[in-house]
N, C-alpha and C positions, 0 to 999 in steps of 0.2 A: 693280709692273708693271701696266700698264693698256693697253687698246686700245679704240678707239671702235667701237661697234656701233650699228646703226640699228634702231629699232623700226618697226612698221607705220606709225606716224605721223611717222616721220622724226626722232624724238628721239634724240639720241646718249647712250650710256651707257658708263661706264668700269667694268669688272668688277674686283672684289676678292674674295679668299678670306679669310674670317675664321674663327678657331677658334670652335667652337660655344659655348665657355665665355664668349666675348665677345658673344654674340648679343644681350645686353641693351643693348649700346651701339648697336644698329641702330635707326634711326628707326622708331617703332611704325607709321608710315604707309607703311612700305616695301611695295612691290608686286611688285618684281622679284627679291627674294631667294629662294634655294632651298637647302635643307639637304640634305647628302648625306654618306655615309661614304667616306673615301678613305684609301689607304695612303700615297701620296706627296703631301704638300701642295704641294710645288714643281711637280710635274707637273700637279696639279689646277688650280693658279693659271695655269700657262702655257696649258693647254687651254681654260680659261675665257676667257682673253683672246683666244686664236686663234679659238675657236668654229668649228672646221673642219667643212666639209661634205664627204662622201665623194666627190663628183664635181666638185670644183673643178679648175681647169685644171692646176695643178701635180701633183695626184694622178693625173690621167689619164696624164700623162707617166710618173709613177712606176709605174703599173700596167703600162705597156708594158715598162719595164725589168725588172720582176719576172716578167712573162710569159716573157721570154727565159730567166731563171734557172729558171723552173718546168720548162723542158724537160729539166733535169738529172734531175728526178724521173720525168718521162715516159720518159726513156731506160731507167731501171731497170725501170719498169713494163712495157716492151715484152718483157722476158724473163720477167717475173713469171708469165705464163701461156703464153707461146709454147711452151716445151718441154713443159709439161703437156698442151697440146692436141695437139702433134705425137706425144706418147707413145701416143695412141690411134689413130694412123694406121699401119696394117699395112705400107704401102709404105715409110714412113720407117724403121721398125724393120728391115725386110728389106734396104733399100738399104745401111744402115750396119752390118748384122749385130749389132744391139743385142740383148743377152741379159741376164738377171738378173745375170750375173757382171760385165758391163762397163757396163751402163746407169747404175748409181749413180755410177761414176767420171766418166762423161760429163756427167751432171747437175751433179755437185759441182765440176767444174773452174771453172765460173763463180764459185762461192763462193770457191774456192781463189785465183783471180785477184784477187778483192777483198781477201782477207786479205793477200796478198803486197803489193799496191799500197798498203795502209794505212800501210806504213812510210814512204812518201814523199809520199802524196797531201796530207796535212794540212800538212806543212812546205812543200811546193811552193806551196800557196795562200797561206801566210803570207808567204813570201819574195817571190813574184812578183805577188801580188794575186789576188783572187777571180776576176776576169775571165779571167786567164791560166789559172788552174786549171780553170775551166769549159771553156775552149777546148781545152786540152791533153787533158782527159779525153774530150771529144767526138771529137777526132781518133782517139784509141785505140778508141773505140766504133765509129767508122766502119770502121776497119781490121778489128776483130774481127767485125763483122757481115758485112763483105764476104768474109772468109775462111770464115765459117760457110756463107753462102749459096752459095759457089762450091765447097764441099767435095765431093770425090769419094771420100774415105776417112774412116774413123772418126777417124784421127789428125788430119786436117785440121779436122774438126768440133770435136774437143777443143781444138785450138790456138786456133781462133776463139773458143770459149767462154772460154778463159783470158784472152785479150786483151780481150774484151768485158767481162769481170769487172773487169779492171784499170781500164779506162776508166770503168766505171759507178761504182766507189768514188771515183775521182778527182773526177768531177763532183759526187758526193754528199757530198764534204767541202767543196768550194768553194761549191756552190749554196746550202745552208741558211745558211751564214755570210753570204753576200751578201744573202740575203733578210731575215734578222733584223736585219742592220746597216743596211739601206736602208729598212725598213718604218717608216711613221709610227707614233709611240708609241701613239696612241689605237687604231689598227687593227692593231697588231703581231700579236695573237693570230690574227685572221682571215687576214691576209696571209701570215704564216709557216705557219700551218696549211694554207693552200691549196696550199703547196708539196707536201706529202705527198699531198693529194687528186689532184694531177696524175699521180701514179703510176697511177691508174686509167684515164687517157686512153690510156696505152700498153697496159694489159691489155685494155681494151674493144676497142681497134682490132685487136689480134692475135687475140683469142678469136673475135670475130665474123667476122674474115677467114677464120680456119681453119674455122669452121662453114660459111661459104659455099663455100669451096674443097673441102669434103668431098663436094660433089655432082659434082666432076670425076671422070673415070674413075679407077679405083683404081690404075692404073699411072702416073698423071701425077706428074712430079716438081715441077710448079708448085705443087701442093697443099702442099708443105712448103718449097720453096726461096723462094717469095714471102714467107711469114711471117718467115723468117729474114732476108730482105733488107730488109724495111720497118723493121727496127730502127734503120736509119740515119736515119729521118725526123726525130725530135726533135733529133738531133745536128746535122743539116744546118740546121734552123731556128735552133738556138742559134748556130752558127758564122756564119750570115748576119746575126745581130743583135748579137752580143756586142761587136763593134767600136764600135757606136753608143751603147752604154750607159755610164754613168759607173762608175768604180771606187767601192767602198764608202768613205764619208767617214771611217769609223773606221780603215780601212786607211791612208788618207792621213795621218790623225792619228798613226798609229803610225810613219809615215815622217818625222814632224816637219813635214809640210806643212799647217799650220793653215789657210792661205789657201784651198787647194784643197778642204779638208774643208768649210769654211764656204760656199764657192761652191756646192757640191753640195747642202748642206742648205738653203740659201736658195732654190735653184731647185726642189727636189723636196718640201721640207717647209714652207718659208716662203712659198710662192706668190710668189716674187720679192721679198719684203720683207726687206731686210738687217737690220731692227730687229725681226724676228719673235721673239716671246717663246719659242716652242718651240725655235727655232734657238739663241737665247742660252743656254737651259737645257742643250741637248745639247752645245754647245761648251764650256760651263763644266764640265760633268760629265766629258766626254771628256778635257779638259785635266788634270783631277785624277787620272783613272784609267788612261788609255792611256799606256803607257811606250814611249819611243823606243829603250829598251835592253832590252826584254823578251825572253823566251825565243823568241818568234816570229821573232826575227832570227837565232837559232842553229838552223840546219837540223837538226842532230843531237840537240838537247837536248829530251828528253821529261821531264826531272826535275821541271819545274814542275807537272806533273800530280799530284805526290805530296810536294813538298818543304815544304809548310806545312799546318797543320790545315785552313784554309779550302779549299785546293786538293784535299786528300785528301777532304774532305767532298763537293766537287763531283764528283770522279772516282768516288767510291762511289755517288753518286746516278746517274751516267751508267751505271755497271755494272748497278745494280739496274734501271734503266729498260730497258736493252737486254735483260735477261733476261725481265722481265715483259712487254715488248711483243712478244716472239717466242715464248716458251714458254707464254704464255697461249693461244696459237692452235695447235691441232693442224694438221699440214700438209694443205692442201686443194688448192692450185693445181696441184701436180704429180700428185696422186693422185685428185682428184675425177673426172677423166674416166675413171679406171680402176676406179671403184666397181662392184661387182657382177659377175655373170657376163658376160663380154665375148666378142665375136666375134673380138677380137684373139688371135692364136695364143698358146697357153699357154706356148710356149717363150719368148715375149717378156715376158708379164706375170709369170709365175712368182711370185717372192716380193714383187714390187711391190704386187700386189693385196692382199697380207696386211697392207699398211699402210693400207688404206682405213679411213675413219672409221666407216662403218656396215657391218655385215656384208652378205652377198649380198642385193641388193634386187631382183633380177630384171631389171636393165637389160641388154638384150642387143644393142642397136643402137648402133653407133659414133656415128652422128649425134646420138642422144639423149644420149650421154655428153658429146659436145662441146657440146651445147646447155646441159647442166647446168653445165659449166665456164664457158661464156660468160655465163650468167645471173648468176653470183656477182659479176662485176666491175661491171656497172651498178648492181646493188643496193648494193654497198659504196660506190661513188662517190656515189650519191644520199644514202646514209646519212652519209657523211663531210661532204658539203656541208651537210646539215641540222645536223650538229654544229658546223660552222664558223660558221653563222649565229648561234649563241648562245654561242660559246666565250668571248667577251669579256663576257658577262653573268654567268658563273659562274666560280668558282675552278677552276684547273687540277686541283687535288687532288680537288675534287668530281667532276669528269669521270672521273678515273682510278679513284677508289674505286667510284663507281656502276657504271662499266663492268666492273670486275673482279667485283663481286658478281653482276651480271646474267649475265656469261659463265659463272661458276661454276654458276649455276642452270641455264643452257641445257645445259651439258655433263652435268649430272646427269640431265636428261631424255634426252639423246642416249645416255648410258651405259645407262640403264634400258631404253630401246627396243631397243638393240643386244643387251642380255642376254636380252630376252624375245621377240625376233623370231620365231625358229622357224617361218618360213614365213607369218607373219601380215602381210599387205600393209598393213593399216591401221596397225599398230604401226610398221612401217618407214617409212611415210609421215610419221608424227608425228616420227620421228627426223630425217628429211630436212628437214622444216619447221623444227625447232629448230636444225638446222645453219645454215640461212640466217638465223634469228633471232640466233644467235650471231654470225654475220658482221656483221649490222646493228649489234649492240651494240658489237662491236670497232671497226667503222668509225666509229660515231657518237662514241665517247669516246676511244679510244686513237690512232686514225689521225691526227686533227688535231694531236695532241701529239707525234707521232713525230719530226718535224723541229723543232717549236717548243720543246719543253721542254729538250732537251739544249742547243740553241743559246742559250737564255735563261740557263741556270745557269752556263755556261762563261764565264770572263772573256775579254776581248778577246785578251790575249796568249797565251791557251791555246786559243782557239776552234778554230783550224785543226787543231792536233794533237789537241785533245780530241774533235773530230768524227771524226777519223781513228780514234782509239781507240774511240769509240762504234761506228763501222762495223765495226771489228775484232771487238769483242765480239758485235755482232749476227750477224755471219757465222759466228763460232764456235758461237753458240747455234743458228743455222740448220742448221749441219752436224749438230749433235746431234739437232735436231728432225726432220731429214729421214731420218736413218739409224736412230735408236733405235726409233721407233714401229713400223716394219715388223717388226723382230725381237721387240719386246716384245709386240705384238699376236699374233704367231705363237705366242709362248710362253704368254701368260696370257689371250689373247682380250680381251674387253671390259673386263676388270678393270684393264687398263693405263690406261684413261681416268679412273679414280679419281684418278690423279696430277694430271691437269689440273684436276679439281674442287678439290682441296686447294691446288694451286699458285695458282689464280686467287684463292681466298679469302685465301691468304697474301699475295698481291700487294696486295689491298685493305688489309690490316693494315699492311704495310710503308709504303705510301703515307701512311696516316693518321699513323703514328708518326714518320716521318723526312723525308718529302718537303717541300721548301721551296715556298711559294706564290710565283709570279712575276707573277700578274695584278695590274695596278695600279701596278707599279714600272717605272721606266726601267731600261735595261740596266745602266747604271753604278751605279744604286742597288742592284740585285741583287748586284753585286759587294760593296758595302758590307755587305749583310745577312749574307753568308758570313763576314765578319770578326767578327761578334758571337759571344757565348758560346753562344747558342742560336738558330741561324739559322731553324729552323722557327717558333719562337715569335715571333721578330722579324718574320718575313715575314707573319704573320697579324694583326699589329697594325693597327688602323684608327683614324683620327681623324675625329670628326664636325665638319664645317665648314659654314659658310654662304657661298654665293657670292652676292654682292650688289653692285649698282652703287655706285660710290664716292660719287656725289652723294646717295645715300640713307643713308649712314652717319651 
């Protein structure tokens, strides 16, 4: 493989990748060779020939397509903090007669809707395509948000949350699959990780909107109806653009339409060049791996998640990732606004405040509580974007291990401050500070991988159902993490947070021992890694090569 490149002097070069062991065959006068360690020699050769720049014309078109898919994550983000902020609004609680006995069920119905929809969301995206899956989920989200915003009773509010949850999981099965399958291999880590970062565009919008609306008269229904209504925004943006973006080339390949798959790859990966090295590599590998008779064609068939050793390995990693990505994080978004002694009526807060992460810290103003809730979202988004900027420079495993260790340390400090508070404002301040440091560590390391890693390790034929299963596991863990902490903290106080200290440390150990490395491999090569006897070991292998112009060999 070779491609012509121009130097500053206009001299053409053809690039070749040579094993490092053959470096002695290179002309000693070579000036343009560079040595590097790579995992995939084939991918390194193709990228050397392409020499892609991040802002070339075809990539700009690709980024627009991915932006439409990112709205799937933003949709989920709009609820991430909306209900937590509204929980601190006395008028909202009074209007719907929310009490400790029924508030938990109201909050949980969003998660219950996601769990129910997991049964069909993945298969739907497999059968009808990623675009149709995103569009159908967005329609459900619009219906759910509209029902919520127009609710005049708690029953209607709960119905809206259930429908909204169904729509959210539908788009979040199709969206990550679309992004990881459309992303250019060199930038797959950043582009797919950015999907999860868009979650915070939704949370930032709603939390700051709620903070601003808190200055309205206390009896204003606009203060809580408007935040519920704006949840339709990302879904409307997606629906306005999804018709104009291409379907995933891997989905077309799975339908046996090789011509359409190549056409899309040439346009968005090959910069219009039908002889592009990266397009040729992707087409060759997809033809070998993607099956036109796979389980993705059978709507009801989830057996492929467990029927072979390699598939079981993938599924176990998905389960482990879902647990560690959710249970490493104590609940904050729903309960952060309720930390401390509040002016919200005790009849509403009741047991909910027992689930606060830090004991009473003397925050008595609802606006201050909403401000604390609003601050965590931009902090986490900035942190996740910073992590994305270097995610392709370090191993995925390195990110996850370092993040888990750092979070374990932060929770240790938070637990110590909570235990020693006893009216000491300085100590409680340290605890709050480390809570935000914890969020920074989580957002910097785990958030960029939440959509990326499961999408990478799942094979194409199982990606839709696998992501549905991943969302199912995450939501089950969320239910546990939302309901157990209030009860546990009420029973054993700060001692419960020792669980998170140990669980985060355990997460680092599990990642080190069992997680497969995906950085540096093409999607189809990752499928091959899972067929080896020791996938983790195989994924960590590197080969030292020299990239050198052919005329200098």
